[in-house]
N, CA, C, O and the ligand as a Tripos MOL2 file, in Angstrom:
@<TRIPOS>MOLECULE
protein
  321   319    81     0     0
PROTEIN
NO_CHARGES

@<TRIPOS>ATOM
      1 N          65.7410  107.6820   46.4980 N.3       1 MET1
      2 CA         66.4980  108.7060   47.5120 C.3       1 MET1
      3 C          67.4600  107.8150   48.4770 C.2       1 MET1
      4 O          66.9950  106.9000   49.1570 O.2       1 MET1
      5 N          68.4830  108.0690   48.4790 N.am      2 ASP2
      6 CA         69.6740  107.5270   49.4630 C.3       2 ASP2
      7 C          69.6080  107.8520   51.0670 C.2       2 ASP2
      8 O          69.2830  108.9570   51.5030 O.2       2 ASP2
      9 N          69.8690  107.0330   51.6600 N.am      3 TYR3
     10 CA         69.7330  107.1630   53.2910 C.3       3 TYR3
     11 C          70.1750  108.4830   53.6900 C.2       3 TYR3
     12 O          69.5420  109.1500   54.5080 O.2       3 TYR3
     13 N          71.4410  108.9560   53.0370 N.am      4 GLY4
     14 CA         71.9340  110.1460   53.7140 C.3       4 GLY4
     15 C          71.2200  111.2700   53.4130 C.2       4 GLY4
     16 O          71.2030  112.1250   54.2990 O.2       4 GLY4
     17 N          70.4430  111.5730   52.0910 N.am      5 MET5
     18 CA         69.6470  112.4780   51.8170 C.3       5 MET5
     19 C          68.1520  112.6940   52.7560 C.2       5 MET5
     20 O          67.6360  113.7650   53.0750 O.2       5 MET5
     21 N          67.7020  111.3780   53.0440 N.am      6 ILE6
     22 CA         66.5850  111.4110   54.0450 C.3       6 ILE6
     23 C          67.0830  112.0110   55.2930 C.2       6 ILE6
     24 O          66.3900  112.9030   55.7840 O.2       6 ILE6
     25 N          68.0790  111.6970   55.8370 N.am      7 GLY7
     26 CA         68.5070  112.3060   56.9860 C.3       7 GLY7
     27 C          68.8090  113.7300   57.0690 C.2       7 GLY7
     28 O          68.5030  114.3490   58.0880 O.2       7 GLY7
     29 N          69.4240  114.3440   56.0130 N.am      8 LYS8
     30 CA         69.5550  115.7580   55.7550 C.3       8 LYS8
     31 C          68.1750  116.4140   55.6470 C.2       8 LYS8
     32 O          67.9730  117.5290   56.1270 O.2       8 LYS8
     33 N          67.3020  115.7680   55.0620 N.am      9 ILE9
     34 CA         66.0110  116.4410   54.8100 C.3       9 ILE9
     35 C          65.2330  116.5750   56.4590 C.2       9 ILE9
     36 O          64.7060  117.6030   56.8860 O.2       9 ILE9
     37 N          65.3140  115.5410   57.0400 N.am     10 GLU10
     38 CA         64.7420  115.6580   58.3300 C.3      10 GLU10
     39 C          65.5750  116.7400   59.3390 C.2      10 GLU10
     40 O          65.0320  117.4250   60.2070 O.2      10 GLU10
     41 N          66.7740  116.7320   59.0730 N.am     11 LYS11
     42 CA         67.5850  117.7230   59.9290 C.3      11 LYS11
     43 C          67.0030  119.2090   59.4440 C.2      11 LYS11
     44 O          66.7680  120.1410   60.2130 O.2      11 LYS11
     45 N          66.8370  119.2230   58.1100 N.am     12 ALA12
     46 CA         66.5420  120.5330   57.5320 C.3      12 ALA12
     47 C          65.1120  121.0950   58.0970 C.2      12 ALA12
     48 O          64.8610  122.2870   58.2750 O.2      12 ALA12
     49 N          64.4830  120.3180   58.2730 N.am     13 LYS13
     50 CA         62.9580  120.3850   58.9200 C.3      13 LYS13
     51 C          63.1770  120.7870   60.1640 C.2      13 LYS13
     52 O          62.3630  121.6180   60.5680 O.2      13 LYS13
     53 N          64.0770  120.4440   60.9620 N.am     14 ARG14
     54 CA         64.2710  120.7270   62.2610 C.3      14 ARG14
     55 C          64.9020  122.1850   62.2610 C.2      14 ARG14
     56 O          64.4450  123.1390   62.8910 O.2      14 ARG14
     57 N          66.0050  122.1980   61.4680 N.am     15 TYR15
     58 CA         66.6190  123.5950   61.3530 C.3      15 TYR15
     59 C          65.7630  124.7140   61.3250 C.2      15 TYR15
     60 O          65.8200  125.6860   62.0780 O.2      15 TYR15
     61 N          64.6640  124.4380   60.0620 N.am     16 ALA16
     62 CA         63.8740  125.4660   59.6670 C.3      16 ALA16
     63 C          62.6920  125.9290   60.8450 C.2      16 ALA16
     64 O          61.8670  126.8320   60.7110 O.2      16 ALA16
     65 N          62.8360  125.2170   61.7840 N.am     17 GLU17
     66 CA         61.8810  125.4900   62.8640 C.3      17 GLU17
     67 C          62.4910  126.2840   64.1650 C.2      17 GLU17
     68 O          61.9200  126.5980   65.2100 O.2      17 GLU17
     69 N          63.7930  126.4920   63.7610 N.am     18 ASP18
     70 CA         64.6380  127.2020   64.9290 C.3      18 ASP18
     71 C          64.9420  128.5590   64.5840 C.2      18 ASP18
     72 O          66.0120  128.7200   63.9960 O.2      18 ASP18
     73 N          64.2950  129.4960   64.8000 N.am     19 ARG19
     74 CA         64.5080  130.8400   63.9460 C.3      19 ARG19
     75 C          65.9940  131.3590   64.5070 C.2      19 ARG19
     76 O          66.7300  132.1070   63.8640 O.2      19 ARG19
     77 N          66.2660  130.8700   65.7020 N.am     20 LYS20
     78 CA         67.5130  131.6830   66.1690 C.3      20 LYS20
     79 C          68.8280  131.0390   65.4370 C.2      20 LYS20
     80 O          69.8930  131.6490   65.5320 O.2      20 LYS20
     81 N          68.7680  129.9420   64.7850 N.am     21 ARG21
     82 CA         69.9410  129.5570   63.9520 C.3      21 ARG21
     83 C          70.1270  130.3990   62.6990 C.2      21 ARG21
     84 O          71.0850  130.1070   61.9830 O.2      21 ARG21
     85 N          69.3740  131.3610   62.3590 N.am     22 PHE22
     86 CA         69.2680  132.2460   61.1410 C.3      22 PHE22
     87 C          69.6030  133.5260   61.5080 C.2      22 PHE22
     88 O          68.8850  134.1030   62.3250 O.2      22 PHE22
     89 N          70.6600  134.1230   61.0020 N.am     23 ARG23
     90 CA         70.8720  135.6630   61.1270 C.3      23 ARG23
     91 C          70.8190  136.2820   59.7600 C.2      23 ARG23
     92 O          71.8060  135.9890   59.0850 O.2      23 ARG23
     93 N          70.1440  136.8790   59.3000 N.am     24 PHE24
     94 CA         70.4500  137.7460   58.0210 C.3      24 PHE24
     95 C          71.2530  138.6720   58.1130 C.2      24 PHE24
     96 O          71.0950  139.4010   59.0930 O.2      24 PHE24
     97 N          72.2400  138.9530   57.2900 N.am     25 ASN25
     98 CA         73.1270  139.9190   57.2280 C.3      25 ASN25
     99 C          72.6770  141.1340   56.2480 C.2      25 ASN25
    100 O          72.8750  142.3250   56.4900 O.2      25 ASN25
    101 N          72.1310  140.6890   55.2710 N.am     26 LYS26
    102 CA         71.5540  141.6320   54.1370 C.3      26 LYS26
    103 C          70.5550  141.1440   53.3790 C.2      26 LYS26
    104 O          70.5330  139.9390   53.1270 O.2      26 LYS26
    105 N          69.5810  141.9950   52.9020 N.am     27 PHE27
    106 CA         68.6740  141.3980   52.0440 C.3      27 PHE27
    107 C          68.0810  142.7420   51.3780 C.2      27 PHE27
    108 O          68.3000  143.8790   51.7950 O.2      27 PHE27
    109 N          67.3800  142.4390   50.3940 N.am     28 GLU28
    110 CA         66.3620  143.3340   49.6110 C.3      28 GLU28
    111 C          65.2780  142.6130   49.4000 C.2      28 GLU28
    112 O          65.2420  141.4260   49.0760 O.2      28 GLU28
    113 N          64.1580  143.5240   49.6320 N.am     29 VAL29
    114 CA         62.6750  143.0900   49.3810 C.3      29 VAL29
    115 C          61.9910  143.7980   48.6330 C.2      29 VAL29
    116 O          62.1590  145.0170   48.6290 O.2      29 VAL29
    117 N          61.1490  143.2460   47.9040 N.am     30 THR30
    118 CA         60.1560  144.3010   46.9900 C.3      30 THR30
    119 C          58.8020  144.1930   48.0040 C.2      30 THR30
    120 O          58.3180  143.0730   48.1710 O.2      30 THR30
    121 N          58.3140  145.1300   48.5460 N.am     31 PHE31
    122 CA         57.0530  145.0440   49.3640 C.3      31 PHE31
    123 C          55.9010  145.6550   48.5960 C.2      31 PHE31
    124 O          55.8140  146.7260   47.9940 O.2      31 PHE31
    125 N          55.0420  144.6660   48.7900 N.am     32 ARG32
    126 CA         53.7330  145.2380   47.8380 C.3      32 ARG32
    127 C          53.0600  145.9100   48.7490 C.2      32 ARG32
    128 O          52.2830  145.2010   49.3880 O.2      32 ARG32
    129 N          53.0860  147.2790   49.1040 N.am     33 GLY33
    130 CA         52.1520  148.2780   49.7430 C.3      33 GLY33
    131 C          50.6490  148.1700   49.3970 C.2      33 GLY33
    132 O          50.2820  147.3290   48.5760 O.2      33 GLY33
    133 N          49.8500  148.9240   49.9480 N.am     34 ASP34
    134 CA         48.4880  149.0570   49.5570 C.3      34 ASP34
    135 C          48.3970  149.7370   48.2080 C.2      34 ASP34
    136 O          47.6190  149.4280   47.3060 O.2      34 ASP34
    137 N          49.3410  150.7500   48.1940 N.am     35 ASN35
    138 CA         49.1840  151.5870   46.9510 C.3      35 ASN35
    139 C          50.3330  151.2490   46.0100 C.2      35 ASN35
    140 O          50.0780  150.9230   44.8510 O.2      35 ASN35
    141 N          51.4540  151.3040   46.4070 N.am     36 ASN36
    142 CA         52.6750  151.1430   45.5590 C.3      36 ASN36
    143 C          53.6110  150.1280   46.1210 C.2      36 ASN36
    144 O          53.5090  149.8740   47.3210 O.2      36 ASN36
    145 N          54.4910  149.5300   45.4200 N.am     37 ASP37
    146 CA         55.4590  148.5900   45.6700 C.3      37 ASP37
    147 C          56.6540  149.5370   46.4570 C.2      37 ASP37
    148 O          56.7740  150.7270   46.1670 O.2      37 ASP37
    149 N          57.4210  148.9550   47.3650 N.am     38 HIS38
    150 CA         58.2470  149.7400   48.1020 C.3      38 HIS38
    151 C          59.5700  148.8070   48.0740 C.2      38 HIS38
    152 O          59.4070  147.5920   47.9540 O.2      38 HIS38
    153 N          60.8380  149.3280   48.1770 N.am     39 LEU39
    154 CA         62.0840  148.7670   48.2040 C.3      39 LEU39
    155 C          62.5710  148.7340   49.5200 C.2      39 LEU39
    156 O          63.0650  149.7380   50.0320 O.2      39 LEU39
    157 N          62.4600  147.5240   50.1850 N.am     40 VAL40
    158 CA         62.9610  147.3850   51.6290 C.3      40 VAL40
    159 C          64.3000  146.8250   51.5050 C.2      40 VAL40
    160 O          64.4870  145.8330   50.8010 O.2      40 VAL40
    161 N          65.4220  147.5000   52.2630 N.am     41 SER41
    162 CA         66.5740  146.9530   52.3830 C.3      41 SER41
    163 C          67.0680  146.7050   53.7190 C.2      41 SER41
    164 O          66.6070  147.3480   54.6610 O.2      41 SER41
    165 N          67.9240  145.8700   53.8790 N.am     42 PHE42
    166 CA         68.5580  145.7020   55.3200 C.3      42 PHE42
    167 C          70.0360  145.3550   55.1740 C.2      42 PHE42
    168 O          70.3410  144.4400   54.4090 O.2      42 PHE42
    169 N          70.9740  146.0120   55.8460 N.am     43 ALA43
    170 CA         72.5120  145.6770   55.7030 C.3      43 ALA43
    171 C          72.9700  146.3730   57.0070 C.2      43 ALA43
    172 O          72.4040  147.3530   57.4910 O.2      43 ALA43
    173 N          74.1100  145.7290   57.5450 N.am     44 ASP44
    174 CA         74.8810  146.2320   58.6820 C.3      44 ASP44
    175 C          73.7830  146.7000   59.8360 C.2      44 ASP44
    176 O          73.9400  147.7540   60.4510 O.2      44 ASP44
    177 N          72.6910  145.8440   60.0640 N.am     45 GLY45
    178 CA         71.9720  146.1060   61.1160 C.3      45 GLY45
    179 C          70.9070  147.2210   60.9520 C.2      45 GLY45
    180 O          70.1370  147.5630   61.8500 O.2      45 GLY45
    181 N          70.9450  147.7030   59.8150 N.am     46 LYS46
    182 CA         69.8750  148.9190   59.4700 C.3      46 LYS46
    183 C          68.9670  148.6480   58.2630 C.2      46 LYS46
    184 O          69.2320  148.0030   57.2490 O.2      46 LYS46
    185 N          67.8320  149.2900   58.6020 N.am     47 PHE47
    186 CA         66.7010  148.9570   57.4320 C.3      47 PHE47
    187 C          66.9340  150.1650   56.6890 C.2      47 PHE47
    188 O          67.4790  151.1620   57.1620 O.2      47 PHE47
    189 N          66.3550  150.0080   55.0920 N.am     48 GLY48
    190 CA         66.0970  151.3170   54.3290 C.3      48 GLY48
    191 C          64.9290  150.9530   53.8330 C.2      48 GLY48
    192 O          64.4750  149.8090   53.7790 O.2      48 GLY48
    193 N          64.3800  152.0710   53.4220 N.am     49 CYS49
    194 CA         62.9280  151.9610   52.6990 C.3      49 CYS49
    195 C          62.6770  153.1640   51.9260 C.2      49 CYS49
    196 O          62.9070  154.2540   52.4490 O.2      49 CYS49
    197 N          62.1650  153.0800   50.5640 N.am     50 ASP50
    198 CA         62.0200  154.2360   49.9040 C.3      50 ASP50
    199 C          60.9310  154.7940   50.1390 C.2      50 ASP50
    200 O          60.6420  155.6000   49.2550 O.2      50 ASP50
    201 N          60.0840  154.7080   51.0710 N.am     51 CYS51
    202 CA         58.7460  155.4220   51.3070 C.3      51 CYS51
    203 C          59.0710  156.7520   52.0600 C.2      51 CYS51
    204 O          60.1370  157.0210   52.6150 O.2      51 CYS51
    205 N          57.9800  157.5170   51.9790 N.am     52 GLU52
    206 CA         58.2690  158.9190   52.5080 C.3      52 GLU52
    207 C          58.4040  158.9350   53.9990 C.2      52 GLU52
    208 O          59.2170  159.6490   54.5850 O.2      52 GLU52
    209 N          57.5370  158.0840   54.6090 N.am     53 PHE53
    210 CA         57.3850  158.0090   56.3520 C.3      53 PHE53
    211 C          58.9460  157.6750   56.6190 C.2      53 PHE53
    212 O          59.5760  158.3460   57.4350 O.2      53 PHE53
    213 N          59.4620  156.7660   56.0060 N.am     54 PHE54
    214 CA         60.8970  156.2150   56.4880 C.3      54 PHE54
    215 C          61.7760  157.4330   56.3900 C.2      54 PHE54
    216 O          62.5310  157.6070   57.3460 O.2      54 PHE54
    217 N          61.8150  158.3030   55.4100 N.am     55 ILE55
    218 CA         62.8940  159.2880   55.2080 C.3      55 ILE55
    219 C          62.7750  160.1690   56.6660 C.2      55 ILE55
    220 O          63.7910  160.5460   57.2510 O.2      55 ILE55
    221 N          61.4840  160.4290   57.1420 N.am     56 THR56
    222 CA         61.4040  161.2850   58.1310 C.3      56 THR56
    223 C          61.5900  160.5240   59.3080 C.2      56 THR56
    224 O          62.1270  161.0690   60.2730 O.2      56 THR56
    225 N          61.1920  159.2350   59.3780 N.am     57 HIS57
    226 CA         61.3050  158.4540   60.7780 C.3      57 HIS57
    227 C          62.3110  157.2680   60.8600 C.2      57 HIS57
    228 O          62.4950  156.6410   61.9020 O.2      57 HIS57
    229 N          62.8340  157.0530   59.8980 N.am     58 GLN58
    230 CA         63.8950  156.0640   60.0180 C.3      58 GLN58
    231 C          63.3470  154.5220   60.2690 C.2      58 GLN58
    232 O          64.0470  153.5230   60.4310 O.2      58 GLN58
    233 N          61.9290  154.6020   60.2580 N.am     59 ARG59
    234 CA         61.2910  153.3790   60.4340 C.3      59 ARG59
    235 C          59.9200  153.4850   59.7230 C.2      59 ARG59
    236 O          59.5350  154.6340   59.5040 O.2      59 ARG59
    237 N          59.1170  152.4530   59.3260 N.am     60 CYS60
    238 CA         57.9730  152.6470   58.7440 C.3      60 CYS60
    239 C          57.2410  151.3480   59.0180 C.2      60 CYS60
    240 O          57.7580  150.4930   59.7370 O.2      60 CYS60
    241 N          55.9680  151.1670   58.4220 N.am     61 GLY61
    242 CA         55.2230  150.0410   58.4280 C.3      61 GLY61
    243 C          55.8610  149.0030   57.6770 C.2      61 GLY61
    244 O          55.6490  147.8280   57.9750 O.2      61 GLY61
    245 N          56.6240  149.3170   56.7310 N.am     62 HIS62
    246 CA         57.1460  148.2690   55.8620 C.3      62 HIS62
    247 C          58.3150  147.6990   56.6710 C.2      62 HIS62
    248 O          58.3970  146.4770   56.7970 O.2      62 HIS62
    249 N          59.1690  148.4600   57.1920 N.am     63 THR63
    250 CA         60.3140  147.8690   57.8690 C.3      63 THR63
    251 C          59.8460  147.1860   59.0360 C.2      63 THR63
    252 O          60.4020  146.1370   59.3620 O.2      63 THR63
    253 N          58.8040  147.6890   59.7700 N.am     64 MET64
    254 CA         58.6310  147.0950   61.0500 C.3      64 MET64
    255 C          57.8370  145.6670   60.6530 C.2      64 MET64
    256 O          57.9280  144.6470   61.3370 O.2      64 MET64
    257 N          57.0660  145.7780   59.4610 N.am     65 ALA65
    258 CA         56.4200  144.3940   59.2120 C.3      65 ALA65
    259 C          57.4140  143.2140   59.0100 C.2      65 ALA65
    260 O          57.1500  142.0410   59.2770 O.2      65 ALA65
    261 N          58.5890  143.6720   58.5060 N.am     66 LEU66
    262 CA         59.7580  142.8540   58.1510 C.3      66 LEU66
    263 C          60.5970  142.3550   59.6380 C.2      66 LEU66
    264 O          61.1380  141.2600   59.7930 O.2      66 LEU66
    265 N          60.5410  143.3380   60.5330 N.am     67 GLU67
    266 CA         60.9890  143.2420   61.8130 C.3      67 GLU67
    267 C          60.3160  142.1040   62.4030 C.2      67 GLU67
    268 O          61.0280  141.2790   62.9750 O.2      67 GLU67
    269 N          58.9090  141.8970   62.3570 N.am     68 ILE68
    270 CA         57.8740  141.0460   62.7290 C.3      68 ILE68
    271 C          58.1330  139.7900   62.1370 C.2      68 ILE68
    272 O          58.2020  138.7880   62.8500 O.2      68 ILE68
    273 N          58.2860  139.7310   60.9050 N.am     69 LEU69
    274 CA         58.4230  138.5690   59.9960 C.3      69 LEU69
    275 C          59.7020  137.8670   60.3030 C.2      69 LEU69
    276 O          59.7440  136.6380   60.2470 O.2      69 LEU69
    277 N          60.6790  138.5300   60.6050 N.am     70 PHE70
    278 CA         61.9930  137.9530   60.7750 C.3      70 PHE70
    279 C          62.5680  137.9640   62.0100 C.2      70 PHE70
    280 O          63.7880  137.8990   62.1610 O.2      70 PHE70
    281 N          61.6050  138.0590   63.1130 N.am     71 LYS71
    282 CA         61.7390  138.1530   64.4370 C.3      71 LYS71
    283 C          62.8700  137.1550   64.8290 C.2      71 LYS71
    284 O          62.8010  135.9830   64.4580 O.2      71 LYS71
    285 N          63.8880  137.6050   65.5630 N.am     72 GLU72
    286 CA         64.9030  136.6180   65.8820 C.3      72 GLU72
    287 C          65.9870  136.2250   64.9370 C.2      72 GLU72
    288 O          66.9900  135.5720   65.2230 O.2      72 GLU72
    289 N          65.6560  136.7090   63.7720 N.am     73 MET73
    290 CA         66.5070  136.1930   62.6120 C.3      73 MET73
    291 C          67.3610  137.6100   62.1590 C.2      73 MET73
    292 O          68.3290  137.4650   61.4130 O.2      73 MET73
    293 N          67.0290  138.8190   62.5700 N.am     74 ILE74
    294 CA         67.7340  139.8520   62.1040 C.3      74 ILE74
    295 C          68.4660  140.3120   63.5910 C.2      74 ILE74
    296 O          67.9730  139.9530   64.6610 O.2      74 ILE74
    297 N          69.5770  141.0630   63.5230 N.am     75 PRO75
    298 CA         70.2280  141.4720   64.7220 C.3      75 PRO75
    299 C          69.5620  142.6390   65.3640 C.2      75 PRO75
    300 O          69.0500  143.5350   64.6930 O.2      75 PRO75
    301 N          69.5690  142.6250   66.6370 N.am     76 THR76
    302 CA         69.2740  143.8610   67.3200 C.3      76 THR76
    303 C          70.3320  144.7380   67.3090 C.2      76 THR76
    304 O          71.4860  144.3240   67.1980 O.2      76 THR76
    305 N          70.0490  145.9800   67.4190 N.am     77 PRO77
    306 CA         71.2180  147.0390   67.4810 C.3      77 PRO77
    307 C          72.2670  146.7220   68.1530 C.2      77 PRO77
    308 O          73.3880  146.8100   67.6510 O.2      77 PRO77
    309 N          72.0340  146.2510   69.5460 N.am     78 GLU78
    310 CA         73.1640  145.7930   70.4380 C.3      78 GLU78
    311 C          74.1770  144.6810   69.7850 C.2      78 GLU78
    312 O          75.3530  144.5780   70.1350 O.2      78 GLU78
    313 N          73.6580  143.9980   68.9510 N.am     79 GLN79
    314 CA         74.2770  142.6050   68.4200 C.3      79 GLN79
    315 C          75.1460  142.9410   67.1680 C.2      79 GLN79
    316 O          75.8830  142.0910   66.6670 O.2      79 GLN79
    317 N          75.0300  144.2570   66.6620 N.am     80 VAL80
    318 CA         75.6730  144.4460   65.3020 C.3      80 VAL80
    319 C          77.1150  144.7810   65.5760 C.2      80 VAL80
    320 O          77.8890  144.9890   64.6420 O.2      80 VAL80
    321 ZN         58.3030  152.0920   54.1780 Zn       81 ZN81
@<TRIPOS>BOND
     1     1     2 1
     2     2     3 1
     3     3     4 2
     4     3     5 am
     5     5     6 1
     6     6     7 1
     7     7     8 2
     8     7     9 am
     9     9    10 1
    10    10    11 1
    11    11    12 2
    12    11    13 am
    13    13    14 1
    14    14    15 1
    15    15    16 2
    16    15    17 am
    17    17    18 1
    18    18    19 1
    19    19    20 2
    20    19    21 am
    21    21    22 1
    22    22    23 1
    23    23    24 2
    24    23    25 am
    25    25    26 1
    26    26    27 1
    27    27    28 2
    28    27    29 am
    29    29    30 1
    30    30    31 1
    31    31    32 2
    32    31    33 am
    33    33    34 1
    34    34    35 1
    35    35    36 2
    36    35    37 am
    37    37    38 1
    38    38    39 1
    39    39    40 2
    40    39    41 am
    41    41    42 1
    42    42    43 1
    43    43    44 2
    44    43    45 am
    45    45    46 1
    46    46    47 1
    47    47    48 2
    48    47    49 am
    49    49    50 1
    50    50    51 1
    51    51    52 2
    52    51    53 am
    53    53    54 1
    54    54    55 1
    55    55    56 2
    56    55    57 am
    57    57    58 1
    58    58    59 1
    59    59    60 2
    60    59    61 am
    61    61    62 1
    62    62    63 1
    63    63    64 2
    64    63    65 am
    65    65    66 1
    66    66    67 1
    67    67    68 2
    68    67    69 am
    69    69    70 1
    70    70    71 1
    71    71    72 2
    72    71    73 am
    73    73    74 1
    74    74    75 1
    75    75    76 2
    76    75    77 am
    77    77    78 1
    78    78    79 1
    79    79    80 2
    80    79    81 am
    81    81    82 1
    82    82    83 1
    83    83    84 2
    84    83    85 am
    85    85    86 1
    86    86    87 1
    87    87    88 2
    88    87    89 am
    89    89    90 1
    90    90    91 1
    91    91    92 2
    92    91    93 am
    93    93    94 1
    94    94    95 1
    95    95    96 2
    96    95    97 am
    97    97    98 1
    98    98    99 1
    99    99   100 2
   100    99   101 am
   101   101   102 1
   102   102   103 1
   103   103   104 2
   104   103   105 am
   105   105   106 1
   106   106   107 1
   107   107   108 2
   108   107   109 am
   109   109   110 1
   110   110   111 1
   111   111   112 2
   112   111   113 am
   113   113   114 1
   114   114   115 1
   115   115   116 2
   116   115   117 am
   117   117   118 1
   118   118   119 1
   119   119   120 2
   120   119   121 am
   121   121   122 1
   122   122   123 1
   123   123   124 2
   124   123   125 am
   125   125   126 1
   126   126   127 1
   127   127   128 2
   128   127   129 am
   129   129   130 1
   130   130   131 1
   131   131   132 2
   132   131   133 am
   133   133   134 1
   134   134   135 1
   135   135   136 2
   136   135   137 am
   137   137   138 1
   138   138   139 1
   139   139   140 2
   140   139   141 am
   141   141   142 1
   142   142   143 1
   143   143   144 2
   144   143   145 am
   145   145   146 1
   146   146   147 1
   147   147   148 2
   148   147   149 am
   149   149   150 1
   150   150   151 1
   151   151   152 2
   152   151   153 am
   153   153   154 1
   154   154   155 1
   155   155   156 2
   156   155   157 am
   157   157   158 1
   158   158   159 1
   159   159   160 2
   160   159   161 am
   161   161   162 1
   162   162   163 1
   163   163   164 2
   164   163   165 am
   165   165   166 1
   166   166   167 1
   167   167   168 2
   168   167   169 am
   169   169   170 1
   170   170   171 1
   171   171   172 2
   172   171   173 am
   173   173   174 1
   174   174   175 1
   175   175   176 2
   176   175   177 am
   177   177   178 1
   178   178   179 1
   179   179   180 2
   180   179   181 am
   181   181   182 1
   182   182   183 1
   183   183   184 2
   184   183   185 am
   185   185   186 1
   186   186   187 1
   187   187   188 2
   188   187   189 am
   189   189   190 1
   190   190   191 1
   191   191   192 2
   192   191   193 am
   193   193   194 1
   194   194   195 1
   195   195   196 2
   196   195   197 am
   197   197   198 1
   198   198   199 1
   199   199   200 2
   200   199   201 am
   201   201   202 1
   202   202   203 1
   203   203   204 2
   204   203   205 am
   205   205   206 1
   206   206   207 1
   207   207   208 2
   208   207   209 am
   209   209   210 1
   210   210   211 1
   211   211   212 2
   212   211   213 am
   213   213   214 1
   214   214   215 1
   215   215   216 2
   216   215   217 am
   217   217   218 1
   218   218   219 1
   219   219   220 2
   220   219   221 am
   221   221   222 1
   222   222   223 1
   223   223   224 2
   224   223   225 am
   225   225   226 1
   226   226   227 1
   227   227   228 2
   228   227   229 am
   229   229   230 1
   230   230   231 1
   231   231   232 2
   232   231   233 am
   233   233   234 1
   234   234   235 1
   235   235   236 2
   236   235   237 am
   237   237   238 1
   238   238   239 1
   239   239   240 2
   240   239   241 am
   241   241   242 1
   242   242   243 1
   243   243   244 2
   244   243   245 am
   245   245   246 1
   246   246   247 1
   247   247   248 2
   248   247   249 am
   249   249   250 1
   250   250   251 1
   251   251   252 2
   252   251   253 am
   253   253   254 1
   254   254   255 1
   255   255   256 2
   256   255   257 am
   257   257   258 1
   258   258   259 1
   259   259   260 2
   260   259   261 am
   261   261   262 1
   262   262   263 1
   263   263   264 2
   264   263   265 am
   265   265   266 1
   266   266   267 1
   267   267   268 2
   268   267   269 am
   269   269   270 1
   270   270   271 1
   271   271   272 2
   272   271   273 am
   273   273   274 1
   274   274   275 1
   275   275   276 2
   276   275   277 am
   277   277   278 1
   278   278   279 1
   279   279   280 2
   280   279   281 am
   281   281   282 1
   282   282   283 1
   283   283   284 2
   284   283   285 am
   285   285   286 1
   286   286   287 1
   287   287   288 2
   288   287   289 am
   289   289   290 1
   290   290   291 1
   291   291   292 2
   292   291   293 am
   293   293   294 1
   294   294   295 1
   295   295   296 2
   296   295   297 am
   297   297   298 1
   298   298   299 1
   299   299   300 2
   300   299   301 am
   301   301   302 1
   302   302   303 1
   303   303   304 2
   304   303   305 am
   305   305   306 1
   306   306   307 1
   307   307   308 2
   308   307   309 am
   309   309   310 1
   310   310   311 1
   311   311   312 2
   312   311   313 am
   313   313   314 1
   314   314   315 1
   315   315   316 2
   316   315   317 am
   317   317   318 1
   318   318   319 1
   319   319   320 2
@<TRIPOS>SUBSTRUCTURE
     1 MET1         2 RESIDUE 1 A MET
     2 ASP2         6 RESIDUE 1 A ASP
     3 TYR3        10 RESIDUE 1 A TYR
     4 GLY4        14 RESIDUE 1 A GLY
     5 MET5        18 RESIDUE 1 A MET
     6 ILE6        22 RESIDUE 1 A ILE
     7 GLY7        26 RESIDUE 1 A GLY
     8 LYS8        30 RESIDUE 1 A LYS
     9 ILE9        34 RESIDUE 1 A ILE
    10 GLU10       38 RESIDUE 1 A GLU
    11 LYS11       42 RESIDUE 1 A LYS
    12 ALA12       46 RESIDUE 1 A ALA
    13 LYS13       50 RESIDUE 1 A LYS
    14 ARG14       54 RESIDUE 1 A ARG
    15 TYR15       58 RESIDUE 1 A TYR
    16 ALA16       62 RESIDUE 1 A ALA
    17 GLU17       66 RESIDUE 1 A GLU
    18 ASP18       70 RESIDUE 1 A ASP
    19 ARG19       74 RESIDUE 1 A ARG
    20 LYS20       78 RESIDUE 1 A LYS
    21 ARG21       82 RESIDUE 1 A ARG
    22 PHE22       86 RESIDUE 1 A PHE
    23 ARG23       90 RESIDUE 1 A ARG
    24 PHE24       94 RESIDUE 1 A PHE
    25 ASN25       98 RESIDUE 1 A ASN
    26 LYS26      102 RESIDUE 1 A LYS
    27 PHE27      106 RESIDUE 1 A PHE
    28 GLU28      110 RESIDUE 1 A GLU
    29 VAL29      114 RESIDUE 1 A VAL
    30 THR30      118 RESIDUE 1 A THR
    31 PHE31      122 RESIDUE 1 A PHE
    32 ARG32      126 RESIDUE 1 A ARG
    33 GLY33      130 RESIDUE 1 A GLY
    34 ASP34      134 RESIDUE 1 A ASP
    35 ASN35      138 RESIDUE 1 A ASN
    36 ASN36      142 RESIDUE 1 A ASN
    37 ASP37      146 RESIDUE 1 A ASP
    38 HIS38      150 RESIDUE 1 A HIS
    39 LEU39      154 RESIDUE 1 A LEU
    40 VAL40      158 RESIDUE 1 A VAL
    41 SER41      162 RESIDUE 1 A SER
    42 PHE42      166 RESIDUE 1 A PHE
    43 ALA43      170 RESIDUE 1 A ALA
    44 ASP44      174 RESIDUE 1 A ASP
    45 GLY45      178 RESIDUE 1 A GLY
    46 LYS46      182 RESIDUE 1 A LYS
    47 PHE47      186 RESIDUE 1 A PHE
    48 GLY48      190 RESIDUE 1 A GLY
    49 CYS49      194 RESIDUE 1 A CYS
    50 ASP50      198 RESIDUE 1 A ASP
    51 CYS51      202 RESIDUE 1 A CYS
    52 GLU52      206 RESIDUE 1 A GLU
    53 PHE53      210 RESIDUE 1 A PHE
    54 PHE54      214 RESIDUE 1 A PHE
    55 ILE55      218 RESIDUE 1 A ILE
    56 THR56      222 RESIDUE 1 A THR
    57 HIS57      226 RESIDUE 1 A HIS
    58 GLN58      230 RESIDUE 1 A GLN
    59 ARG59      234 RESIDUE 1 A ARG
    60 CYS60      238 RESIDUE 1 A CYS
    61 GLY61      242 RESIDUE 1 A GLY
    62 HIS62      246 RESIDUE 1 A HIS
    63 THR63      250 RESIDUE 1 A THR
    64 MET64      254 RESIDUE 1 A MET
    65 ALA65      258 RESIDUE 1 A ALA
    66 LEU66      262 RESIDUE 1 A LEU
    67 GLU67      266 RESIDUE 1 A GLU
    68 ILE68      270 RESIDUE 1 A ILE
    69 LEU69      274 RESIDUE 1 A LEU
    70 PHE70      278 RESIDUE 1 A PHE
    71 LYS71      282 RESIDUE 1 A LYS
    72 GLU72      286 RESIDUE 1 A GLU
    73 MET73      290 RESIDUE 1 A MET
    74 ILE74      294 RESIDUE 1 A ILE
    75 PRO75      298 RESIDUE 1 A PRO
    76 THR76      302 RESIDUE 1 A THR
    77 PRO77      306 RESIDUE 1 A PRO
    78 GLU78      310 RESIDUE 1 A GLU
    79 GLN79      314 RESIDUE 1 A GLN
    80 VAL80      318 RESIDUE 1 A VAL
    81 ZN81       321 GROUP 0 **** ****
């Protein structure tokens, strides 16, 4: 491995520990729920989920789990 690549790997490790460097713009995730899989999406600062609870509450256990998982990496409503 060349010296340049070794430096990049070191830098990548540091980057990966600094969550604030990352901001998701959009994504889709298959969420393995206890009973069914759910499709959770995120775009333009808003979550979507195909579960029933989300339809009535615009938030659900699935989207909230991703909020926790991607803490600091998804924009808060003020940042959109
Ligand atoms: Zn859901």
